[in-house]
N, C-alpha and C positions, 0 to 999 in steps of 0.2 A: 404104695399099697395100703389100704385102709387096714387098721387093726381089727381083729376078729372080735366081736361083741362077747363071746363066751370067754375068751382070754382076758378081756378087759374086767369081765364080772368076777372071774375066779382069781386072777394073777395080777391083772393090772398092766402097766407098760414101763419098761426099763428106759432110762434116758440114754441117748446116744453119746454122751460126754462132749458135745459141741455147743458153744454158746457161753455168753457171760452171765445170763440169768436163768435159774432153774425154776420151773413151774411145777409144784407138786399138787397134784389134782386128783379128783374123784374119776375113776375109769369111765363114769357115765358121761363125762364131758370130754372125752378123748377126741372124738371126731369134731366136736365144735372148736375145740382149741386148734388142732391141726388145720382145720378149714381157715381159721382166722390167720394162722402163721402163713399159710400159703398164699393167701389174698393180699397180705400186707407185707409179705417178705421179711417177716420177723426172724431172720436166720440166727440172730443172737439170743433168741429165746429156745431153751431146750425143755423138754416135757417128761416128767415122771408121773405115772398114774398109779395110785393104790387101788387095789380091788374094789370094784363098785359094789360088791356084795357086802362091804363093811356097812352099808346102809341098813342091812337086816339086823345089825348090832351096834347102833350108834354109840354106845358107851366104849367101843373099842377106837373110834375115830381118831381122837385126841392123841392117845398114845402112839397109834400108827403114824400119824403126822409128825409128832416129835421125833420118833425114831427115824424117819426118812430126812427130816431136817438135820439131825445130828450126823447122820452118815454121809450127807452129799454137800453139806454147806461149805465145806473147805475147797471144793472143787469149783465153786462159782462165786462171782463177785456179789450176786444178790439171789435171794430165795424169796419167792412169793407163792403163798398157798392159795389155791383155787378151789376152796370149800366155802360154803356159807356156815351158818352155826350148825345146820343139819342134824338137829336133835341132840346136841351135846349140851344143852342149857347154859350156854356161854362158857364152857370150860375150853373149847377150841380158840376162842377169842383171846381168853386169858393166857392161855399157853403160847400162842403167837406173839402176844405182847412181850411175855417173858423172854421167848427166843429172839425178838427183835426181828420179826418177819412180818411183812403184811398179808393181809388175806382179802378176799372178796366180801363186800358188805352185803348183808341180807339174812334173813332167817333160814332160807333153803333156796335151792336151785329153781324152784317154779317162781320165786319172787324175782330173782335177779335175771332169770332169762326173759321175763316180762318186762322187767324194769321194776325196781322196788317201788318207786312212788306210784306207778300204774297198778301194780298188783295190791299195794296196801289201799288204794281209792276203791278197789273192787272187793276188798276182803269181807266187808260187813254183808254184801249181796250173795256172796259166794262161799259162805261157810259150809254148805252142804254139797260142795263140788269136789270131785276126785279128780286130781291131775295127772296127765301123762305127758312125758317128753318124747322126742325122737326115740331116744335110747330105750325109754321104759315101754314104748310101744313094741319095739323090736324084742325086748326081753320081758314081755309082759307075764309070760308062764314062770320065769326064773324069779322075778321080783314080787309078783302079786298071786298067781293062781297056786302055785305049788307051795310056797312058804305059808300061805294061809290054810293049806290043806284042802282047797277047793277042788283039786283033782281027785282026791279020795273021797271028800264028803261035800258034794255041791249043794247039799242042803243047808249048809252053813252061810251060803251067800246073803241070804236076808238078814242073818244076824250081823255079819260084818258090815254090809252095805245098806241095810234098811233106813239109815238115816241120811244117806247120800240121795241127791236128786239127779244129778248130771255128771257125766265125764267130760272133762274139758282137756282136748288134746292141744297142748302148747306147741305148736309146729315150728321147729327151727328151720326146716327147708320145705320146699314144695315137692311132695312126693306122692303121687296118687295111690301107690301101693300101701305106704304108711298109713294114708288117710282112710283106706278101705280097711287095714287092720285095726286102727284106732276104733272105727265104728264097731268092728266086730268085738272088741274088748268091752265097749259099752253094752252091747247086746248081751254078751256073756254076764255082765254084772247087774243087767236089768236097768241099766241108767239111760237117761237121754243123752244125746251126743251133741257137742259143740267142738268144732275146730276153730282154733285161734292163732293165726300166724304171729309169732313173737320174734322170729330171726334169733339174734344172739343176745339182745336186750343189753343189760349192764355188764355181762360177761365181756362183750366187745369193748365197752368203755373202760372197765378195769384194766383190761390187758392192753389196750392201746396206751393207757397211762403208764404202765409198767414198761412197756417197750419204749416210750418216749423218754423216760426217766433215764434209762440205761444208755440211751443214744446221747442224751445231753452230758451225762456223766463222763 
């Protein structure tokens, strides 16, 4: 049964205690990681998700990840952090190095879901783009509309988004309902709309390497 997005946003996901490697991830990536686990039979990987809404306060991410690593590492042979830098200004990478745990490469999930090289190649031409993933389309109100106060003051839209030109929906799955909702999000923000299928990008590559390393060990 798929985890509930509201729970992933506010509480995260508790590991089930089975497996050799613990993935400590953002709740916004839970569906993608679980899909990759099922597709590849990675039963030796366990998943813990921290609340996705930590992204509203990125200064809290590093401490939350450190706490999770320290609490759980004795129960597993390996811990891997499924966050990119995510607005921590390099602090998360430094902390993971200090703790001796690996993490996904990239500045943010938009980059590694598209593939870091592909995203970087487009960056100069897309600096006025606003990105959404599958999770953020489903949780648009919780992560964009309400935190920015647009539910109470829609007149602020142009102040926040006046310098953006388009919304790019980075689709991890082919879902017509999500596509329609993403178009609606673009309309609400007054932006042009582009759908770009990314699949799981470098997230899949990173987890495949983690899974293989543990199998070889």
